[in-house]
N, C-alpha and C positions, 0 to 999 in steps of 0.2 A: 605485647600490643593488645589493646582492647578489641573484642569482636566487633565486626562491622555489620551490626544488625540492620541498619538502614540501607545497606548496599549488599543485596544477596549474592552478587557476583564476586564479592571479595571474601576470602576466608579469614580466619582469626589472625593470620600473619599479614593481612592486607594484600594478598596475592590474588590475581584474577583466576577464576575457575568457573566451570559450568555448574549451574545450580542443580542439585540432586532433587529430582521431582518424584522419586520412586514411592515415597510415602504419601504423596498427594492423591486424593481421589480423582478419578476421571468423572468429569461433569460436563454438561453442555456449555460451550463457550462460543461467543460470536463477537466479531469486530467489524466495524465499518470505517473505511478511510476514504478521503477524497483528495483531489488535486485538480489543478487547471493548467491548460496550455493556452497562453495568450498569443494570438496571431492576427492576421489581417482578415477582414470580411471576405476578401477574394479567395483566400485559402480555405476558409470555412465553406464557401459556396462550391469550390472545386470538389471538396469531399462530399458535400450533400448531393452533388450531381454525379457522383461516382466517376469523376474524370481525373482523379489523381494518377500521375504517371506510373506509380508503383502498385496500383491495383486497389483492392478493398482495404483501405487504411484502417477503418474502424474494426473490421474483423481480425486483422493481423494484430492490432494493439490489444484486443480482448484476449486472444490466444496467448500473446506474450505475458499479459498480466496473470493469467491462470497458471502458466508454466512457472513464472517467477514465484507466485505464492507457494507452489508445491516444492520449490527449491530454496526457500528462504534460508534454511540452515546452512546452505552452501555459500550464501552471501554474507550472513551475519555470524561472526565467529562463535558467539556463545549461545546462539539460538538452538533449541532442540528441533530435531526433525519431527514435525507434528503430523499425525495422520488426519488429513483434512477430509471432512465429509461433504463440504459444499464450498464452491467459489463462484460468485456471480460478479460480473463486471458490466457496468453501464457506462457508455461514453455518449455524452449529450452535446451536440453542436450548440453553440451559443453565438450571438452576433460577433463577438470578438475572440472566439476560441472554442475550446472543448473542455467540458467538465467530466472527470473520471470519478466514478464511485465504485468501490470494491467492497463486497461483503464476503467474509470468510467465516466458516463454521467448523467446529470439531466437537467431539466428545473425548476429552483427554485431560491430562494433569496440568496443563499449562495453557495460557491464552494464545490468541492468534492475532494480536495487534500488529506484530512485526510482519506477519504474512499479508495482512490487508494493506499496510503501508508499502511493502515491497511490490505488491500487485499494482498499486496506483503508480508508483515510480516507474515500473517497467512499461506500463501503458503509455505514460507521458514520454519516456525516452523513445519508444517505438514510434509514436506519433511524430515526434521531432525528427527522427531519422527518416521517416517516409515522406515528410513534407519539407525538409530543409532546402531542397532545390528551389522551392517557391518562396521561402521566408527564413533566412538564417537568423533573423532577429527575434524569433519566438522565445517566450519566457515560460518556464515551468514554475508554478507558484502554488502556494496554499496547500502543500501536502500536509495533511493532518489527520489525526484520529478523530472521528466524529462520535463514535459510540463503541462501548465495549460492555458485554454482559457475561456473567458467569464467573466462577472462581471465588476465592476467598475475599478478594477486594470488592466484589459486587459489581454494580452498574456504574458506568461513567458515561455522561453525555456532555458534549461540548456545548457551552452556552453562548460563547462569544465567537466572533469571526475575526481572524487576524487581519490587519490592514493590508490592502493591495500594495504592491511595490509602486513607487512613483515613476 
């Protein structure tokens, strides 16, 4: 069977394996991801007024995101455990929900896109869990990589925004 050069997680026999990054240089790498939780204006106001029954919803979601970024390799089977140097999570209330933005940095042999995406997802799940008593119809949407820098593939910046669900 021909080598799978376009799919580094496949070996020459087409079998899934973890990519060997031992020969790759450690360089600064950064990834930014975002996502949204769509809910009612009433739920947003409840959080803004610090009146959610489960406490400081935004603080708990930020901590969940940071923990998830640090443990991405436990969630994603072929991800490497990456020594993170920085994780920042911003959760912004909007009229119809919350926007989560996660920035993850390292100096290592592989990127941190998965860590940023995992952080966003964990924050959204935590928000949902802490607010579901008030709105079970919330929707997590738009989880996406916004930007990535460093490494052999260079810089990526999202130029388009995916459509919102109907």
